[in-house]
Backbone as a printed PyTorch tensor [residue, N CA C, xyz], in Angstrom:
tensor([[[-13.6770,   6.5250, -15.5130],
         [-12.6230,   6.7810, -14.5490],
         [-11.3160,   6.2230, -15.1040]],

        [[-10.2790,   7.0520, -15.1360],
         [ -8.9830,   6.5300, -15.5570],
         [ -8.2800,   5.9070, -14.3610]],

        [[ -7.4610,   4.9110, -14.6490],
         [ -6.7390,   4.2250, -13.5820],
         [ -5.2560,   4.4130, -13.8140]],

        [[ -4.5000,   4.5200, -12.7290],
         [ -3.0590,   4.6870, -12.8050],
         [ -2.3490,   3.3890, -12.4790]],

        [[ -3.0330,   2.2850, -12.5990],
         [ -2.4690,   0.9710, -12.3250],
         [ -3.1550,  -0.0040, -13.2640]],

        [[ -2.5360,  -1.1250, -13.5390],
         [ -3.1640,  -2.0860, -14.4580],
         [ -4.5100,  -2.5710, -13.9210]],

        [[ -5.5350,  -2.4920, -14.7350],
         [ -6.8900,  -2.8480, -14.3210],
         [ -6.9810,  -4.2880, -13.8320]],

        [[ -6.2860,  -5.1960, -14.4950],
         [ -6.3980,  -6.6080, -14.1480],
         [ -5.3540,  -7.0590, -13.1380]],

        [[ -4.6370,  -6.1320, -12.5630],
         [ -3.5730,  -6.4890, -11.6390],
         [ -4.0080,  -6.2220, -10.2070]],

        [[ -3.5200,  -7.0500,  -9.2970],
         [ -3.7920,  -6.7920,  -7.8880],
         [ -2.4910,  -6.4670,  -7.1620]],

        [[ -1.4510,  -6.0790,  -7.9380],
         [ -0.1660,  -5.7090,  -7.3510],
         [  0.4500,  -4.5680,  -8.1470]],

        [[  1.3410,  -3.8440,  -7.5040],
         [  2.0440,  -2.7240,  -8.1220],
         [  3.5000,  -2.8060,  -7.6730]],

        [[  4.4010,  -2.4370,  -8.5590],
         [  5.8170,  -2.4510,  -8.2090],
         [  6.1870,  -1.1740,  -7.4640]],

        [[  7.3050,  -1.2240,  -6.7660],
         [  7.7690,  -0.0190,  -6.0690],
         [  8.1220,   1.0670,  -7.0760]],

        [[  8.5920,   0.6740,  -8.2520],
         [  8.8990,   1.6620,  -9.2820],
         [  7.6290,   2.3750,  -9.7480]],

        [[  6.5530,   1.6070,  -9.9530],
         [  5.2870,   2.2200, -10.3660],
         [  4.7310,   3.1370,  -9.2880]],

        [[  4.8580,   2.7350,  -8.0250],
         [  4.3970,   3.6020,  -6.9400],
         [  5.2400,   4.8700,  -6.8800]],

        [[  6.5220,   4.7680,  -7.0770],
         [  7.3870,   5.9530,  -7.0640],
         [  6.9740,   6.9360,  -8.1580]],

        [[  6.6410,   6.4160,  -9.3390],
         [  6.1820,   7.2710, -10.4380],
         [  4.8630,   7.9410, -10.0590]],

        [[  3.9250,   7.1810,  -9.5020],
         [  2.6360,   7.7470,  -9.0780],
         [  2.8510,   8.8810,  -8.0890]],

        [[  3.7220,   8.6420,  -7.1010],
         [  3.9710,   9.6440,  -6.0640],
         [  4.6540,  10.8850,  -6.6340]],

        [[  5.6640,  10.7010,  -7.4780],
         [  6.4000,  11.8480,  -8.0140],
         [  5.5490,  12.6510,  -8.9960]],

        [[  4.6350,  11.9650,  -9.6850],
         [  3.7560,  12.6490, -10.6380],
         [  2.5480,  13.2960,  -9.9560]],

        [[  2.3760,  13.0240,  -8.6720],
         [  1.2440,  13.5970,  -7.9420],
         [ -0.0850,  12.9690,  -8.3020]],

        [[ -0.0600,  11.7380,  -8.8270],
         [ -1.3140,  11.0600,  -9.1610],
         [ -2.0560,  10.6760,  -7.8890]],

        [[ -3.3610,  10.8210,  -7.9430],
         [ -4.1820,  10.5190,  -6.7770],
         [ -4.0870,   9.0400,  -6.4200]],

        [[ -3.8020,   8.7910,  -5.1550],
         [ -3.7300,   7.4280,  -4.6250],
         [ -3.6600,   7.5430,  -3.1050]],

        [[ -3.8500,   6.4080,  -2.4430],
         [ -3.6650,   6.3520,  -1.0000],
         [ -2.8300,   5.1240,  -0.6930]],

        [[ -1.7800,   5.3260,   0.1080],
         [ -0.9880,   4.2040,   0.5980],
         [ -1.5580,   3.8210,   1.9570]],

        [[ -1.9240,   2.5590,   2.0980],
         [ -2.4540,   2.0150,   3.3430],
         [ -1.4030,   1.1050,   3.9460]],

        [[ -0.8390,   1.5080,   5.0720],
         [  0.2030,   0.7430,   5.7520],
         [ -0.4560,  -0.0930,   6.8320]],

        [[ -0.3550,  -1.4180,   6.7180],
         [ -1.0380,  -2.3190,   7.6500],
         [ -0.0860,  -2.9140,   8.6890]],

        [[  1.1250,  -2.3690,   8.7850],
         [  2.1010,  -2.8870,   9.7530],
         [  1.7470,  -2.4480,  11.1710]],

        [[  2.4100,  -3.0630,  12.1400],
         [  2.2310,  -2.7150,  13.5490],
         [  2.8860,  -1.3600,  13.8270]],

        [[  2.3910,  -0.6700,  14.8390],
         [  2.9110,   0.6590,  15.1860],
         [  4.4170,   0.6350,  15.4210]],

        [[  4.9130,  -0.4190,  16.0670],
         [  6.3540,  -0.4860,  16.3480],
         [  7.1780,  -0.5170,  15.0650]],

        [[  6.6190,  -1.0690,  13.9880],
         [  7.3220,  -1.0910,  12.7130],
         [  7.3970,   0.2950,  12.0900]],

        [[  6.3570,   1.0940,  12.3180],
         [  6.3380,   2.4600,  11.7840],
         [  7.3980,   3.3330,  12.4380]],

        [[  7.7880,   2.9820,  13.6590],
         [  8.8320,   3.7410,  14.3360],
         [ 10.1760,   3.5720,  13.6360]],

        [[ 10.3420,   2.4820,  12.9030],
         [ 11.5910,   2.2120,  12.1840],
         [ 11.6180,   2.9560,  10.8570]],

        [[ 10.5450,   2.8140,  10.0830],
         [ 10.4680,   3.4830,   8.7820],
         [  9.0060,   3.5590,   8.3480]],

        [[  8.7390,   4.5520,   7.5090],
         [  7.3810,   4.7320,   6.9930],
         [  7.4100,   5.5820,   5.7400]],

        [[  6.3510,   5.4710,   4.9510],
         [  6.1910,   6.3240,   3.7810],
         [  5.3860,   7.5540,   4.1880]],

        [[  5.8800,   8.7220,   3.8460],
         [  5.1620,   9.9540,   4.1500],
         [  3.7760,   9.9280,   3.5180]],

        [[  2.8000,  10.3630,   4.2680],
         [  1.4370,  10.4620,   3.7660],
         [  0.6280,   9.1850,   3.8140]],

        [[  1.2340,   8.0830,   4.2330],
         [  0.5000,   6.8120,   4.2870],
         [ -0.4980,   6.8150,   5.4380]],

        [[ -1.6340,   6.1970,   5.2200],
         [ -2.6310,   5.9810,   6.2640],
         [ -2.2570,   4.6990,   6.9880]],

        [[ -2.1390,   4.7670,   8.2960],
         [ -1.7960,   3.5780,   9.0660],
         [ -3.0570,   3.0010,   9.7040]],

        [[ -3.3820,   1.7940,   9.3200],
         [ -4.4260,   1.0160,   9.9830],
         [ -3.8400,  -0.3740,  10.1700]],

        [[ -3.5660,  -0.7830,  11.4160],
         [ -3.0100,  -2.1210,  11.6260],
         [ -3.9030,  -3.1920,  11.0080]],

        [[ -3.2680,  -4.2420,  10.5420],
         [ -3.9520,  -5.3150,   9.8260],
         [ -5.2190,  -5.7870,  10.5400]],

        [[ -5.1400,  -6.0140,  11.8350],
         [ -6.2810,  -6.5430,  12.5950],
         [ -7.4670,  -5.5830,  12.6350]],

        [[ -7.2300,  -4.2980,  12.4080],
         [ -8.2970,  -3.2970,  12.4800],
         [ -8.9880,  -3.0420,  11.1460]],

        [[ -8.4600,  -3.5840,  10.0610],
         [ -9.0140,  -3.3030,   8.7280],
         [-10.5050,  -3.6350,   8.6210]],

        [[-10.9600,  -4.8300,   9.0380],
         [-12.3890,  -5.1250,   8.8630],
         [-13.3180,  -4.0860,   9.5070]],

        [[-12.9320,  -3.5590,  10.6450],
         [-13.7730,  -2.5870,  11.3430],
         [-13.6500,  -1.1790,  10.7740]],

        [[-12.6270,  -0.9460,   9.9420],
         [-12.3670,   0.4220,   9.4890],
         [-12.4160,   0.5890,   7.9690]],

        [[-13.0110,  -0.3640,   7.2630],
         [-13.0620,  -0.2560,   5.8010],
         [-13.7780,   1.0000,   5.3320]],

        [[-14.6540,   1.5380,   6.1420],
         [-15.3590,   2.7640,   5.7790],
         [-14.4530,   3.9690,   5.6300]],

        [[-13.2270,   3.8830,   6.1220],
         [-12.2660,   4.9800,   6.0090],
         [-11.4920,   4.9450,   4.6920]],

        [[-11.7040,   3.8990,   3.8970],
         [-10.8920,   3.7010,   2.7030],
         [-11.6060,   4.1650,   1.4410]],

        [[-10.8540,   4.7500,   0.5010],
         [-11.4620,   5.2190,  -0.7460],
         [-11.6940,   4.0570,  -1.7120]],

        [[-12.7300,   4.1900,  -2.5160],
         [-12.9910,   3.1930,  -3.5570],
         [-12.7920,   3.8030,  -4.9460]],

        [[-12.4780,   5.0930,  -4.9970],
         [-12.4530,   5.7980,  -6.2760],
         [-11.0690,   6.0020,  -6.8780]],

        [[-10.0130,   5.7290,  -6.1380],
         [ -8.6640,   5.8710,  -6.6920],
         [ -7.7630,   4.7770,  -6.1090]],

        [[ -6.5930,   4.5680,  -6.7010],
         [ -5.7460,   3.4560,  -6.2670],
         [ -5.4900,   3.4540,  -4.7610]],

        [[ -5.6180,   2.2820,  -4.1850],
         [ -5.3740,   2.0430,  -2.7680],
         [ -4.2250,   1.0420,  -2.7060]],

        [[ -3.0310,   1.5430,  -2.4080],
         [ -1.8180,   0.7320,  -2.4150],
         [ -1.5570,   0.2590,  -0.9900]],

        [[ -1.6650,  -1.0400,  -0.7720],
         [ -1.5290,  -1.6230,   0.5600],
         [ -0.0980,  -2.1120,   0.7440]],

        [[  0.5120,  -1.7110,   1.8790],
         [  1.8980,  -2.0880,   2.1310],
         [  2.0720,  -2.7010,   3.5190]],

        [[  3.0830,  -3.5650,   3.6100],
         [  3.5570,  -4.0870,   4.8910],
         [  5.0730,  -4.2080,   4.7700]],

        [[  5.6860,  -5.0820,   5.5160],
         [  7.1440,  -5.2000,   5.4810],
         [  7.6400,  -5.8280,   4.1740]],

        [[  7.1870,  -7.0370,   3.8610],
         [  7.6350,  -7.7340,   2.6520],
         [  6.5230,  -7.9830,   1.6360]],

        [[  5.2710,  -7.7800,   1.9950],
         [  4.1650,  -7.9560,   1.0650],
         [  3.2110,  -9.0820,   1.3810]],

        [[  3.4990,  -9.9040,   2.3940],
         [  2.6160, -11.0410,   2.7020],
         [  1.3430, -10.5920,   3.4110]],

        [[  1.4830,  -9.7710,   4.4310],
         [  0.2880,  -9.2950,   5.1490],
         [ -0.5580,  -8.4100,   4.2490]],

        [[  0.0890,  -7.5410,   3.5020],
         [ -0.6700,  -6.6520,   2.6170],
         [ -1.3850,  -7.4520,   1.5280]],

        [[ -0.7990,  -8.5480,   1.0770],
         [ -1.4600,  -9.4240,   0.0960],
         [ -2.7770,  -9.9470,   0.6770]],

        [[ -2.7610, -10.3860,   1.9440],
         [ -3.9900, -10.8760,   2.5840],
         [ -5.0310,  -9.7620,   2.6830]],

        [[ -4.5890,  -8.5540,   2.9930],
         [ -5.5160,  -7.4240,   3.1130],
         [ -6.0850,  -7.0600,   1.7410]],

        [[ -5.2600,  -7.0870,   0.7010],
         [ -5.7700,  -6.8130,  -0.6450],
         [ -6.8320,  -7.8520,  -1.0180]],

        [[ -6.5780,  -9.1150,  -0.7300],
         [ -7.5840, -10.1540,  -1.0060],
         [ -8.8770,  -9.8700,  -0.2450]],

        [[ -8.7670,  -9.5050,   1.0230],
         [ -9.9440,  -9.1710,   1.8310],
         [-10.6800,  -7.9690,   1.2340]],

        [[ -9.9370,  -6.9110,   0.8960],
         [-10.5590,  -5.6930,   0.3700],
         [-11.2140,  -5.9460,  -0.9830]],

        [[-10.5800,  -6.7170,  -1.8240],
         [-11.1850,  -7.0150,  -3.1240],
         [-12.4780,  -7.8070,  -2.9490]],

        [[-12.4880,  -8.7480,  -2.0100],
         [-13.7230,  -9.4910,  -1.7070],
         [-14.8050,  -8.5590,  -1.1660]],

        [[-14.3860,  -7.4720,  -0.5120],
         [-15.3250,  -6.5020,   0.0560],
         [-15.7280,  -5.4350,  -0.9630]],

        [[-15.2830,  -5.5690,  -2.2060],
         [-15.7040,  -4.6470,  -3.2510],
         [-14.7050,  -3.5610,  -3.6090]],

        [[-13.5190,  -3.6000,  -3.0420],
         [-12.5020,  -2.5970,  -3.3470],
         [-11.6220,  -3.0960,  -4.4980]],

        [[-12.1280,  -2.9440,  -5.7220],
         [-11.3690,  -3.3550,  -6.8930],
         [-10.1530,  -2.4890,  -7.1410]],

        [[-10.0490,  -1.3950,  -6.4160],
         [ -8.9270,  -0.4700,  -6.5540],
         [ -7.7500,  -0.8210,  -5.6500]],

        [[ -7.8790,  -1.8560,  -4.8160],
         [ -6.8140,  -2.2230,  -3.8770],
         [ -5.7320,  -3.0190,  -4.6000]],

        [[ -4.4810,  -2.5990,  -4.4060],
         [ -3.3360,  -3.2910,  -4.9860],
         [ -2.2590,  -3.4670,  -3.9160]],

        [[ -1.5360,  -4.5660,  -4.0260],
         [ -0.4640,  -4.8820,  -3.0910],
         [  0.8480,  -4.2930,  -3.5930]],

        [[  1.6330,  -3.7000,  -2.6910],
         [  2.9580,  -3.2280,  -3.0700],
         [  3.9060,  -4.4220,  -3.0450]],

        [[  4.3520,  -4.8430,  -4.2200],
         [  5.2440,  -6.0020,  -4.3330],
         [  6.5290,  -5.7600,  -3.5540]],

        [[  6.8470,  -6.6670,  -2.6410],
         [  8.0770,  -6.5550,  -1.8610],
         [  7.9860,  -5.6520,  -0.6510]],

        [[  6.8590,  -4.9640,  -0.5000],
         [  6.6200,  -4.1340,   0.6700],
         [  7.6080,  -2.9890,   0.8390]],

        [[  7.6260,  -2.4730,   2.0560],
         [  8.4900,  -1.3350,   2.3370],
         [  9.9580,  -1.7330,   2.2800]],

        [[ 10.2370,  -3.0270,   2.4280],
         [ 11.6150,  -3.5140,   2.2710],
         [ 12.0990,  -3.2570,   0.8450]],

        [[ 11.2810,  -3.5680,  -0.1510],
         [ 11.6510,  -3.3130,  -1.5430],
         [ 11.7700,  -1.8160,  -1.8050]],

        [[ 10.8820,  -1.0330,  -1.2040],
         [ 10.9560,   0.4240,  -1.3490],
         [ 12.3110,   0.9300,  -0.8350]],

        [[ 12.7140,   0.4540,   0.3300],
         [ 13.9800,   0.8880,   0.9260],
         [ 15.1850,   0.4020,   0.1030]],

        [[ 15.0990,  -0.7770,  -0.4620],
         [ 16.1950,  -1.3220,  -1.2730],
         [ 16.3030,  -0.6490,  -2.6310]],

        [[ 15.1420,  -0.3510,  -3.2570],
         [ 15.1550,   0.0680,  -4.6520],
         [ 14.8500,   1.5450,  -4.8940]],

        [[ 14.1180,   2.1840,  -3.9890],
         [ 13.6820,   3.5610,  -4.2340],
         [ 14.3540,   4.5400,  -3.2730]],

        [[ 14.2650,   4.3020,  -1.9880],
         [ 14.8040,   5.2120,  -0.9840],
         [ 15.8540,   4.4920,  -0.1380]],

        [[ 17.0720,   4.4930,  -0.6290],
         [ 18.1340,   3.7420,   0.0510],
         [ 18.5520,   4.3680,   1.3840]],

        [[ 18.0620,   5.5790,   1.6660],
         [ 18.3460,   6.2040,   2.9670],
         [ 17.3970,   5.7120,   4.0560]],

        [[ 16.3330,   5.0160,   3.6640],
         [ 15.3430,   4.5350,   4.6200],
         [ 15.9150,   3.4150,   5.4890]],

        [[ 15.6270,   3.4660,   6.7770],
         [ 16.0570,   2.4000,   7.6750],
         [ 15.3600,   1.1060,   7.2930]],

        [[ 16.0790,   0.0000,   7.4150],
         [ 15.5260,  -1.3200,   7.1110],
         [ 15.5550,  -2.1820,   8.3470]],

        [[ 14.7040,  -3.2060,   8.3490],
         [ 14.6740,  -4.1420,   9.4770],
         [ 14.3380,  -5.5310,   9.0040]]])
């Protein structure tokens, strides 16, 4: 299986995610923020599962391609990546800086909070 992210890394930059998305590489963005945060801004195509629901819903997540976990700044998603990796999801990576970094560096038209 080829990987589109560093094998030994548990994080990905917003620039690397932008390349993955623009190139159409298979991946899933998992947004673990609260619903009210999604009303402000979101990444198209992301799967939303609030952080507290992850343990009960891990069966919905892929293990075969990159799983990019995002939150606002990266702290909550870091905890979820640690949980998922302990649960056997070696494909889970944290989006460094979260959606805030995405809005600052990739999509400057995105609303910030």
